PyMOL commands that place a pseudoatom at each C-alpha (Angstrom):
pseudoatom trace, name=CA, resn=MET, resi=1, chain=A, elem=C, hetatm=0, pos=[354.482, -96.749, 115.143]
pseudoatom trace, name=CA, resn=GLU, resi=2, chain=A, elem=C, hetatm=0, pos=[350.873, -95.575, 116.439]
pseudoatom trace, name=CA, resn=MET, resi=3, chain=A, elem=C, hetatm=0, pos=[348.401, -98.422, 117.216]
pseudoatom trace, name=CA, resn=MET, resi=4, chain=A, elem=C, hetatm=0, pos=[345.427, -98.081, 114.961]
pseudoatom trace, name=CA, resn=GLU, resi=5, chain=A, elem=C, hetatm=0, pos=[341.958, -98.145, 116.251]
pseudoatom trace, name=CA, resn=GLU, resi=6, chain=A, elem=C, hetatm=0, pos=[340.262, -101.132, 114.996]
pseudoatom trace, name=CA, resn=VAL, resi=7, chain=A, elem=C, hetatm=0, pos=[336.805, -100.174, 112.981]
pseudoatom trace, name=CA, resn=LYS, resi=8, chain=A, elem=C, hetatm=0, pos=[333.968, -102.192, 113.213]
pseudoatom trace, name=CA, resn=ILE, resi=9, chain=A, elem=C, hetatm=0, pos=[331.000, -102.063, 110.825]
pseudoatom trace, name=CA, resn=VAL, resi=10, chain=A, elem=C, hetatm=0, pos=[327.823, -103.653, 111.686]
pseudoatom trace, name=CA, resn=LEU, resi=11, chain=A, elem=C, hetatm=0, pos=[325.094, -104.125, 109.808]
pseudoatom trace, name=CA, resn=ASP, resi=12, chain=A, elem=C, hetatm=0, pos=[321.866, -103.320, 111.192]
pseudoatom trace, name=CA, resn=ARG, resi=13, chain=A, elem=C, hetatm=0, pos=[319.536, -106.040, 109.487]
pseudoatom trace, name=CA, resn=VAL, resi=14, chain=A, elem=C, hetatm=0, pos=[315.719, -105.092, 109.063]
pseudoatom trace, name=CA, resn=ILE, resi=15, chain=A, elem=C, hetatm=0, pos=[313.158, -107.712, 110.014]
pseudoatom trace, name=CA, resn=TRP, resi=16, chain=A, elem=C, hetatm=0, pos=[310.427, -107.262, 108.079]
pseudoatom trace, name=CA, resn=ARG, resi=17, chain=A, elem=C, hetatm=0, pos=[306.689, -107.439, 109.164]
pseudoatom trace, name=CA, resn=GLY, resi=18, chain=A, elem=C, hetatm=0, pos=[305.942, -110.828, 107.667]
pseudoatom trace, name=CA, resn=ASP, resi=19, chain=A, elem=C, hetatm=0, pos=[309.295, -112.415, 109.052]
pseudoatom trace, name=CA, resn=LEU, resi=20, chain=A, elem=C, hetatm=0, pos=[307.952, -111.432, 112.485]
pseudoatom trace, name=CA, resn=GLN, resi=21, chain=A, elem=C, hetatm=0, pos=[305.116, -113.004, 112.114]
pseudoatom trace, name=CA, resn=LYS, resi=22, chain=A, elem=C, hetatm=0, pos=[306.466, -116.048, 111.035]
pseudoatom trace, name=CA, resn=GLU, resi=23, chain=A, elem=C, hetatm=0, pos=[308.792, -116.038, 113.835]
pseudoatom trace, name=CA, resn=PHE, resi=24, chain=A, elem=C, hetatm=0, pos=[305.821, -115.578, 116.354]
pseudoatom trace, name=CA, resn=LYS, resi=25, chain=A, elem=C, hetatm=0, pos=[303.325, -117.814, 114.390]
pseudoatom trace, name=CA, resn=CYS, resi=26, chain=A, elem=C, hetatm=0, pos=[300.660, -114.560, 114.172]
pseudoatom trace, name=CA, resn=THR, resi=27, chain=A, elem=C, hetatm=0, pos=[298.972, -112.710, 112.018]
pseudoatom trace, name=CA, resn=SER, resi=28, chain=A, elem=C, hetatm=0, pos=[299.211, -109.167, 110.743]
pseudoatom trace, name=CA, resn=ASN, resi=29, chain=A, elem=C, hetatm=0, pos=[296.575, -108.101, 112.878]
pseudoatom trace, name=CA, resn=THR, resi=30, chain=A, elem=C, hetatm=0, pos=[298.076, -109.670, 116.056]
pseudoatom trace, name=CA, resn=VAL, resi=31, chain=A, elem=C, hetatm=0, pos=[301.615, -107.629, 115.017]
pseudoatom trace, name=CA, resn=ARG, resi=32, chain=A, elem=C, hetatm=0, pos=[299.446, -104.520, 114.404]
pseudoatom trace, name=CA, resn=ARG, resi=33, chain=A, elem=C, hetatm=0, pos=[297.713, -104.883, 117.855]
pseudoatom trace, name=CA, resn=TRP, resi=34, chain=A, elem=C, hetatm=0, pos=[300.866, -105.228, 119.660]
pseudoatom trace, name=CA, resn=ILE, resi=35, chain=A, elem=C, hetatm=0, pos=[302.453, -102.074, 118.509]
pseudoatom trace, name=CA, resn=ILE, resi=36, chain=A, elem=C, hetatm=0, pos=[299.175, -100.335, 119.471]
pseudoatom trace, name=CA, resn=GLU, resi=37, chain=A, elem=C, hetatm=0, pos=[299.691, -101.815, 123.136]
pseudoatom trace, name=CA, resn=GLY, resi=38, chain=A, elem=C, hetatm=0, pos=[303.216, -101.201, 123.082]
pseudoatom trace, name=CA, resn=LYS, resi=39, chain=A, elem=C, hetatm=0, pos=[304.317, -104.507, 123.173]
pseudoatom trace, name=CA, resn=LEU, resi=40, chain=A, elem=C, hetatm=0, pos=[306.184, -103.841, 120.064]
pseudoatom trace, name=CA, resn=PRO, resi=41, chain=A, elem=C, hetatm=0, pos=[308.209, -100.408, 119.196]
pseudoatom trace, name=CA, resn=LYS, resi=42, chain=A, elem=C, hetatm=0, pos=[306.942, -98.732, 115.837]
pseudoatom trace, name=CA, resn=PRO, resi=43, chain=A, elem=C, hetatm=0, pos=[308.669, -99.613, 112.829]
pseudoatom trace, name=CA, resn=ASP, resi=44, chain=A, elem=C, hetatm=0, pos=[311.679, -97.733, 111.571]
pseudoatom trace, name=CA, resn=VAL, resi=45, chain=A, elem=C, hetatm=0, pos=[311.371, -98.696, 107.957]
pseudoatom trace, name=CA, resn=ASN, resi=46, chain=A, elem=C, hetatm=0, pos=[308.064, -97.623, 106.438]
pseudoatom trace, name=CA, resn=LEU, resi=47, chain=A, elem=C, hetatm=0, pos=[308.070, -98.652, 102.689]
pseudoatom trace, name=CA, resn=SER, resi=48, chain=A, elem=C, hetatm=0, pos=[304.195, -98.458, 102.318]
pseudoatom trace, name=CA, resn=SER, resi=49, chain=A, elem=C, hetatm=0, pos=[301.415, -99.223, 104.708]
pseudoatom trace, name=CA, resn=ARG, resi=50, chain=A, elem=C, hetatm=0, pos=[301.770, -102.912, 104.289]
pseudoatom trace, name=CA, resn=THR, resi=51, chain=A, elem=C, hetatm=0, pos=[305.456, -103.136, 104.038]
pseudoatom trace, name=CA, resn=LYS, resi=52, chain=A, elem=C, hetatm=0, pos=[307.127, -102.159, 107.624]
pseudoatom trace, name=CA, resn=GLY, resi=53, chain=A, elem=C, hetatm=0, pos=[310.176, -103.215, 109.144]
pseudoatom trace, name=CA, resn=TRP, resi=54, chain=A, elem=C, hetatm=0, pos=[312.304, -103.136, 112.464]
pseudoatom trace, name=CA, resn=LYS, resi=55, chain=A, elem=C, hetatm=0, pos=[315.773, -102.727, 112.730]
pseudoatom trace, name=CA, resn=VAL, resi=56, chain=A, elem=C, hetatm=0, pos=[317.435, -105.890, 114.680]
pseudoatom trace, name=CA, resn=SER, resi=57, chain=A, elem=C, hetatm=0, pos=[318.857, -103.334, 117.244]
pseudoatom trace, name=CA, resn=THR, resi=58, chain=A, elem=C, hetatm=0, pos=[315.192, -101.897, 117.808]
pseudoatom trace, name=CA, resn=LEU, resi=59, chain=A, elem=C, hetatm=0, pos=[313.876, -105.195, 118.554]
pseudoatom trace, name=CA, resn=ARG, resi=60, chain=A, elem=C, hetatm=0, pos=[316.883, -105.953, 120.765]
pseudoatom trace, name=CA, resn=ALA, resi=61, chain=A, elem=C, hetatm=0, pos=[316.352, -102.760, 122.792]
pseudoatom trace, name=CA, resn=ALA, resi=62, chain=A, elem=C, hetatm=0, pos=[312.965, -103.660, 123.604]
pseudoatom trace, name=CA, resn=ASN, resi=63, chain=A, elem=C, hetatm=0, pos=[313.969, -106.726, 124.932]
pseudoatom trace, name=CA, resn=ILE, resi=64, chain=A, elem=C, hetatm=0, pos=[312.678, -108.673, 121.601]
pseudoatom trace, name=CA, resn=ASP, resi=65, chain=A, elem=C, hetatm=0, pos=[315.444, -111.154, 120.793]
pseudoatom trace, name=CA, resn=LEU, resi=66, chain=A, elem=C, hetatm=0, pos=[314.642, -113.087, 117.787]
pseudoatom trace, name=CA, resn=PHE, resi=67, chain=A, elem=C, hetatm=0, pos=[317.672, -114.928, 116.761]
for i in range(1, 67): cmd.bond("trace and resi %d" % i, "trace and resi %d" % (i + 1))
show_as sticks, trace
zoom trace
């Protein structure tokens, strides 16, 4: 009998701008400034001009660990 490879499905959760603001206790303007300054990566998800989010993997790749 052949061994079957174990397949893991990992969901890459989205952290919304509001969640990021709460976590860092900052304003939307601060988050915007951090993106411009390169302290935060550009959002992965842009639903509208106000609704933006980052995948957890993107934030971790930028050495930003929230949880």
